[in-house]
C-alpha positions as CSV (number, residue, x, y, z in Angstrom):
1,M,-6.0,0.9,-14.3
2,S,-5.8,0.0,-17.9
3,E,-6.4,-3.6,-18.8
4,S,-3.2,-3.6,-20.8
5,I,-1.1,-2.7,-17.7
6,L,-0.2,-5.6,-15.4
7,P,-0.9,-4.9,-11.7
8,V,2.0,-5.9,-9.4
9,A,1.5,-6.6,-5.7
10,V,4.2,-6.9,-3.2
11,W,3.5,-9.4,-0.3
12,L,6.0,-8.8,2.5
13,E,6.5,-11.1,5.4
14,N,6.6,-9.0,8.5
15,Q,8.3,-11.4,11.0
16,P,11.4,-13.6,10.9
17,N,10.9,-17.3,10.6
18,I,7.3,-17.3,9.4
19,G,6.5,-21.0,8.7
20,F,3.8,-23.5,7.7
21,E,4.7,-26.2,10.2
22,G,1.2,-26.5,11.5
23,G,-0.3,-26.7,8.0
24,V,-0.5,-24.5,4.9
25,P,-2.8,-21.6,5.7
26,E,-5.9,-20.9,3.5
27,W,-4.5,-17.8,1.9
28,A,-1.5,-19.8,0.6
29,H,-3.7,-22.5,-0.9
30,Q,-5.8,-19.7,-2.6
31,L,-2.6,-18.1,-3.9
32,E,-1.2,-21.4,-5.2
33,N,-4.5,-22.3,-6.9
34,A,-4.7,-18.9,-8.6
35,H,-1.2,-19.4,-9.9
36,K,-2.0,-22.9,-11.2
37,A,-5.0,-21.4,-13.0
38,N,-2.9,-18.6,-14.5
39,Q,-5.1,-16.0,-12.8
40,V,-2.0,-14.7,-11.1
41,C,1.7,-15.2,-11.5
42,V,3.5,-15.8,-8.2
43,M,7.2,-15.2,-7.6
44,A,8.4,-15.9,-4.1
45,H,11.9,-15.3,-2.8
46,E,13.7,-18.5,-1.8
47,H,13.7,-17.4,1.9
48,T,10.0,-17.0,2.2
49,A,7.7,-19.5,3.9
50,Y,5.7,-19.8,0.6
51,A,8.8,-20.9,-1.4
52,K,10.2,-23.1,1.4
53,A,6.8,-25.0,1.5
54,G,7.3,-25.8,-2.2
55,L,4.1,-24.2,-3.3
56,A,3.5,-23.4,-7.0
57,G,5.2,-20.4,-8.3
58,H,8.5,-19.0,-9.5
59,V,11.4,-18.8,-7.0
60,L,13.3,-15.6,-6.8
61,T,17.0,-16.1,-5.8
62,G,19.7,-13.8,-4.8
63,V,19.8,-10.6,-2.7
64,L,16.8,-8.8,-1.2
65,W,17.2,-5.5,-3.1
66,P,16.6,-4.9,-6.8
67,D,20.1,-5.4,-8.3
68,E,20.6,-6.3,-11.9
69,D,20.2,-10.1,-11.4
70,V,17.0,-9.7,-9.3
71,L,15.6,-7.2,-11.8
72,G,16.2,-9.6,-14.6
73,Q,14.3,-12.4,-12.8
74,L,11.5,-10.0,-12.1
75,E,11.2,-8.8,-15.6
76,H,11.2,-12.4,-16.9
77,G,8.3,-13.2,-14.5
78,I,6.3,-10.2,-15.5
79,S,6.8,-11.0,-19.2
80,E,5.6,-14.6,-18.6
81,A,2.6,-13.3,-16.6
82,M,1.6,-11.1,-19.5
83,S,2.0,-13.9,-22.0
84,L,-0.4,-16.0,-19.9
85,E,-2.8,-13.1,-19.5
86,A,-2.6,-13.3,-15.8
87,K,-4.7,-10.7,-13.9
88,K,-1.9,-9.9,-11.4
89,F,1.8,-10.5,-10.6
90,I,2.5,-11.2,-7.0
91,L,6.0,-10.8,-5.5
92,I,6.6,-12.3,-2.0
93,L,9.6,-11.1,0.0
94,P,10.9,-12.0,3.4
95,V,11.1,-9.7,6.4
96,R,14.6,-8.4,5.7
97,A,13.5,-6.7,2.5
98,S,12.9,-3.0,2.8
99,S,9.2,-2.1,2.0
100,A,10.0,1.6,1.3
101,L,12.9,0.7,-1.1
102,W,10.8,-1.8,-3.0
103,V,7.7,0.4,-3.2
104,Q,9.7,3.4,-4.5
105,F,11.7,1.3,-6.9
106,L,8.6,-0.4,-8.4
107,L,6.7,2.8,-8.6
108,C,9.5,4.2,-10.8
109,E,10.5,1.1,-12.8
110,L,7.3,-0.9,-13.4
111,P,5.9,1.5,-16.1
112,N,9.0,0.7,-18.2
113,V,7.9,-2.9,-18.5
114,G,4.1,-2.3,-19.0
115,A,3.2,-2.9,-15.3
116,Q,2.1,-0.8,-12.4
117,L,2.4,-1.2,-8.6
118,D,-1.0,-2.3,-7.3
119,E,-0.6,-2.7,-3.5
120,L,1.6,-3.7,-0.6
121,I,0.4,-6.6,1.6
122,T,2.1,-7.3,4.8
123,L,2.0,-10.9,6.2
124,M,1.7,-11.5,10.0
125,Q,1.7,-14.9,11.7
126,L,-0.2,-14.3,14.9
127,D,0.8,-17.4,16.8
128,R,4.4,-16.3,16.5
129,D,5.9,-13.4,18.6
130,W,4.8,-10.1,17.1
131,G,5.1,-8.1,20.2
132,D,4.4,-4.4,20.2
133,L,3.4,-3.3,16.7
134,S,4.7,0.2,17.5
135,Q,8.3,-1.1,17.8
136,G,11.0,-2.4,15.5
137,L,10.9,-3.4,11.9
138,V,7.2,-4.1,11.9
139,V,6.4,-0.3,12.1
140,D,7.7,0.7,8.7
141,Q,6.1,-2.2,6.9
142,L,2.7,-1.9,8.6
143,L,2.7,1.9,8.0
144,L,3.0,1.4,4.3
145,A,0.6,-1.6,4.1
146,D,-2.5,-1.3,1.9
147,R,-3.7,-4.7,3.2
148,V,-2.7,-6.7,6.2
149,L,-3.0,-10.5,5.9
150,S,-2.8,-12.3,9.2
151,F,-3.1,-16.0,9.9
152,N,-3.2,-18.5,12.8
153,G,-3.4,-17.2,16.4
154,D,-7.2,-16.6,16.3
155,D,-7.2,-16.2,20.1
156,V,-5.1,-13.0,19.8
157,M,-7.0,-11.4,16.9
158,A,-8.7,-8.8,19.0
159,Q,-5.5,-7.6,20.5
160,F,-3.7,-7.6,17.1
161,A,-6.6,-5.7,15.5
162,E,-6.6,-3.0,18.2
163,Q,-2.9,-2.3,17.7
164,M,-3.0,-2.6,13.9
165,R,-5.9,-0.1,13.6
166,A,-4.1,2.4,15.8
167,L,-1.0,2.1,13.7
168,N,-2.6,2.2,10.2
169,P,-6.3,2.8,10.1
170,L,-6.4,2.9,6.3
171,A,-5.2,-0.7,5.8
172,M,-7.7,-3.4,4.9
173,W,-7.4,-6.5,7.0
174,V,-7.7,-10.1,6.0
175,H,-7.4,-13.0,8.4
176,N,-6.4,-16.6,7.4
177,G,-7.9,-16.5,3.9
178,F,-9.7,-14.3,1.4
179,I,-13.5,-14.3,1.4
180,S,-13.5,-15.3,-2.3
181,D,-10.7,-17.0,-4.3
182,D,-11.1,-14.2,-6.8
183,D,-10.0,-11.7,-4.2
184,V,-6.4,-12.9,-4.8
185,S,-6.4,-11.7,-8.4
186,I,-8.6,-8.5,-8.2
187,P,-6.5,-5.3,-8.5
188,I,-6.7,-3.1,-5.4
189,M,-5.3,-0.1,-7.3
190,A,-3.8,1.5,-4.1
191,Y,-1.3,3.5,-6.2
192,S,-3.6,4.4,-9.1
193,V,-4.1,8.1,-9.9
194,D,-7.5,8.4,-8.3
195,A,-6.7,6.1,-5.3
196,P,-7.6,8.9,-2.8
197,L,-11.2,8.9,-4.1
198,W,-11.9,5.4,-2.9
199,R,-10.2,5.7,0.4
200,E,-12.7,5.7,3.3
201,P,-12.3,9.0,5.3
202,L,-11.7,8.5,9.0
203,K,-14.4,9.7,11.3
204,K,-14.2,13.1,12.7
205,D,-13.8,11.6,16.2
206,D,-10.4,10.2,15.1
207,L,-9.0,13.7,15.0
208,L,-8.8,13.4,18.8
209,A,-6.3,10.6,18.3
210,W,-3.6,12.6,16.5
211,G,-0.1,11.6,17.3
212,A,2.8,9.6,16.1
213,H,2.0,6.8,13.6
214,K,-1.5,8.1,13.2
215,V,-3.4,8.9,10.0
216,V,-4.6,12.5,10.1
217,Y,-7.6,13.4,8.0
218,F,-8.4,16.9,6.8
219,S,-11.4,17.9,4.7
220,F,-12.7,21.2,3.4
221,S,-15.9,22.0,1.5
222,Q,-14.7,25.3,0.1
223,P,-12.6,25.2,-3.1
224,M,-8.8,25.7,-2.8
225,N,-6.6,28.3,-4.5
226,G,-4.4,26.4,-7.0
227,E,-1.3,28.5,-6.7
228,K,-1.4,28.6,-2.9
229,I,-1.8,24.9,-2.5
230,K,0.9,24.2,-5.1
231,E,3.3,26.4,-3.2
232,M,2.3,24.8,0.1
233,L,2.8,21.2,-1.1
234,G,6.2,22.2,-2.4
235,R,7.2,23.4,1.0
236,W,5.8,20.3,2.7
237,R,7.8,18.1,0.4
238,I,11.1,19.9,1.3
239,Q,10.3,20.3,5.0
240,H,8.4,17.2,5.9
241,G,9.1,14.7,3.1
242,A,11.1,12.4,5.5
243,S,8.4,12.4,8.1
244,M,5.4,11.9,5.8
245,T,5.2,8.2,5.3
246,R,2.2,8.5,3.0
247,L,0.0,11.3,1.7
248,L,-3.2,10.9,-0.2
249,A,-5.2,13.9,-1.4
250,V,-8.0,14.8,-3.7
251,V,-8.3,18.6,-4.1
252,N,-11.2,20.7,-5.3
253,L,-9.5,23.7,-7.0
254,Q,-11.3,26.9,-7.7
255,G,-12.1,27.2,-11.4
256,E,-11.3,23.5,-12.2
257,V,-14.1,21.0,-13.0
258,S,-11.7,18.0,-12.4
259,P,-10.3,17.0,-9.1
260,L,-6.5,17.1,-8.5
261,C,-5.3,13.8,-7.1
262,M,-2.0,13.7,-5.2
263,Q,0.1,10.9,-3.7
264,A,3.3,11.1,-1.8
265,L,5.6,8.4,-0.4
266,Q,8.2,10.3,1.6
267,Y,10.1,12.4,-1.1
268,L,8.4,10.7,-4.0
269,W,5.5,12.9,-4.9
270,S,3.1,12.9,-7.9
271,D,-0.1,14.8,-8.8
272,M,-2.5,14.6,-11.7
273,F,-6.0,15.9,-12.7
274,I,-8.4,13.0,-13.3
275,D,-11.4,13.3,-15.6
276,V,-14.4,13.9,-13.4
277,W,-15.7,13.7,-9.8
278,P,-17.5,10.4,-9.2
279,E,-21.3,10.5,-9.9
280,G,-23.2,11.9,-6.8
281,R,-20.0,13.0,-5.1
282,T,-19.8,16.6,-3.9
283,P,-16.6,18.3,-4.9
284,E,-14.6,18.6,-1.7
285,T,-11.0,18.5,-0.6
286,H,-9.9,15.4,1.3
287,M,-6.4,14.8,2.6
288,W,-5.0,11.8,4.5
289,I,-1.5,12.1,6.0
290,L,0.3,9.2,7.6
291,G,3.4,10.2,9.4
292,Q,5.4,10.7,12.6
293,G,6.4,13.7,14.6
294,L,4.7,16.2,12.2
295,P,3.4,19.6,13.4
296,W,-0.3,18.8,12.8
297,D,-1.7,22.1,14.0
298,E,0.7,24.0,11.7
299,L,-0.2,21.8,8.7
300,E,-3.9,22.5,9.3
301,V,-3.4,26.2,9.5
302,E,-1.4,26.2,6.2
303,L,-4.2,24.2,4.5
304,Q,-6.8,26.7,5.7
305,Q,-4.7,29.5,4.3
306,C,-5.1,27.9,0.8
307,I,-8.9,28.2,0.8
308,A,-9.9,30.4,-2.1
């Protein structure tokens, strides 16, 4: 990510009535301190626990979707963050905000104001009722999360971790506070062009756990035929776009020295060749698909048919 482009992170509360009645959690202190030091610029919606606690940052008012007024406030905050040379702009939204809507909107609109979507963090308060993670609103938000930030409820951490990992094995998990204060401002680059290259592949044993709300991982050592895989991905977008919550792929194409990196968020797809394979990395095709109700066996067969 270019230093001239401001990374924007969305932090989304994933439960109603999150609160700091028992004391402000460590991550909120870290975020407030980073805002005061101009390392980050925080904008929290008025209905979030962070804003209600009166912690340092800008308060976003109005509706929970990007209408003209909300967009104006957002652009003003981003402009101020740039003038202060902040490393990151952090937008905190309450549970009623749609993660898919905001992610797709920001992916499309942020480049127009010199910014770029960096990551989606979902906030979970473990000493509040979070129930079954496979049910309700929590599903969509956790499926899209690049990091999960939980706090309180240390006695249920193991149970939460088990459910969370089954739902979204690609998400990084932080509990109570970040290891270093600097972690708040470091860009994660989850939506950068070469994001699939730094994603950790799942173990082969995880293939046995295919099913709804699972990440399925494919890998091929042989180069792929460019025309065939282009046609296949076009079909997938039309046939399975609604069911593919997230797709990340790095493709080794026959005759190409650069890897093709691909990302998809439902019907929003993008692909681009990046400069080179990382040093010491063998050119291989890796693909992660996060979705529900997909014909995994058929997808694997179609991928195999694209081998050059």
